[in-house]
C-alpha positions as CSV (number, residue, x, y, z in Angstrom):
1,M,-0.1,-0.1,0.1
2,A,1.6,3.2,-1.0
3,E,1.5,5.9,1.9
4,Q,-0.2,9.3,1.7
5,A,0.9,12.6,1.9
6,T,1.1,14.4,4.8
7,D,2.4,18.0,5.8
8,T,5.6,17.9,7.5
9,V,4.9,20.6,10.4
10,T,2.1,20.0,11.7
11,G,1.3,15.9,10.6
12,A,-2.2,16.8,9.2
13,G,-3.4,14.5,6.5
14,A,-3.1,17.1,3.5
15,V,0.4,18.8,1.9
16,A,0.6,21.7,2.4
17,G,-0.8,24.3,-1.0
18,T,-3.2,21.6,-2.1
19,G,-6.5,23.2,-1.2
20,A,-7.6,19.9,0.6
21,A,-8.2,20.1,4.4
22,S,-9.0,16.5,5.3
23,T,-10.5,13.6,3.8
24,V,-14.0,13.0,4.1
25,P,-15.2,9.6,4.8
26,H,-17.8,8.0,2.5
27,G,-21.9,8.6,2.6
28,T,-21.3,12.3,4.5
29,A,-20.5,14.2,1.2
30,P,-24.1,16.1,0.5
31,H,-24.1,14.0,-2.9
32,S,-22.8,10.6,-2.7
33,E,-25.8,9.1,-1.8
34,H,-28.1,7.5,-4.2
35,N,-31.1,8.4,-5.0
36,P,-33.7,6.1,-6.8
37,G,-36.0,8.7,-8.2
38,R,-39.5,9.3,-7.9
39,P,-42.1,6.7,-9.1
40,I,-43.6,9.1,-11.7
41,S,-40.4,9.0,-13.5
42,W,-39.7,5.4,-13.5
43,V,-43.6,5.0,-14.4
44,G,-42.8,7.4,-17.2
45,T,-39.4,5.9,-18.5
46,S,-41.3,2.4,-18.6
47,I,-44.0,3.6,-20.9
48,T,-41.6,5.1,-23.1
49,I,-39.5,2.3,-22.9
50,V,-42.3,-0.4,-23.9
51,G,-43.4,2.0,-26.7
52,F,-39.7,2.1,-28.5
53,I,-40.1,-2.1,-27.8
54,I,-43.5,-2.4,-29.4
55,G,-42.5,0.7,-32.7
56,G,-38.6,-2.0,-32.9
57,V,-40.7,-5.2,-33.1
58,A,-43.2,-4.0,-35.7
59,F,-40.4,-4.5,-38.1
60,F,-40.6,-8.0,-37.9
61,P,-41.0,-9.9,-40.3
62,K,-42.1,-8.0,-42.3
63,P,-43.0,-3.8,-41.7
64,N,-45.8,-3.5,-40.1
65,W,-46.8,0.0,-40.1
66,Y,-50.2,0.2,-37.9
67,L,-48.2,-1.3,-34.7
68,F,-44.9,1.0,-35.3
69,W,-47.3,3.9,-35.2
70,A,-49.2,2.5,-31.8
71,G,-45.9,1.6,-30.6
72,A,-45.2,6.0,-31.8
73,A,-48.4,6.6,-29.5
74,V,-47.4,4.7,-26.6
75,A,-43.7,6.4,-26.7
76,I,-45.4,10.1,-26.8
77,V,-47.6,9.6,-24.3
78,G,-45.1,8.0,-22.0
79,C,-42.4,11.5,-22.9
80,L,-45.8,13.3,-22.2
81,I,-45.9,11.8,-19.0
82,L,-42.2,12.5,-17.9
83,L,-42.2,16.4,-19.7
84,F,-45.6,17.0,-16.8
85,S,-44.3,15.2,-14.1
86,K,-40.6,18.0,-14.3
87,A,-38.7,14.8,-14.2
88,M,-35.6,15.8,-16.0
89,S,-36.0,19.6,-15.4
90,E,-36.1,19.2,-11.7
91,D,-32.8,19.5,-9.2
92,W,-32.9,15.6,-8.1
93,Y,-29.4,16.0,-5.8
């Protein structure tokens, strides 16, 4: 294991002039914790993914344009849910 640099005068955990005062234990920093998201964000994302899957499946074995546009409509509904719930514009951290 490598030695950590210390100040030779004070014995502190940071080298003078680096701007790092001391180390912060894991989990105490304000932005280090996991954020699972709001339930409405998961619903909107899930609906959008299902719409893309329906649209992709519509091309096999031959293009089925009615199913493709149905998938596009489902994806648009999911995107509208995300838009109106402010899932991507809200400061969540």
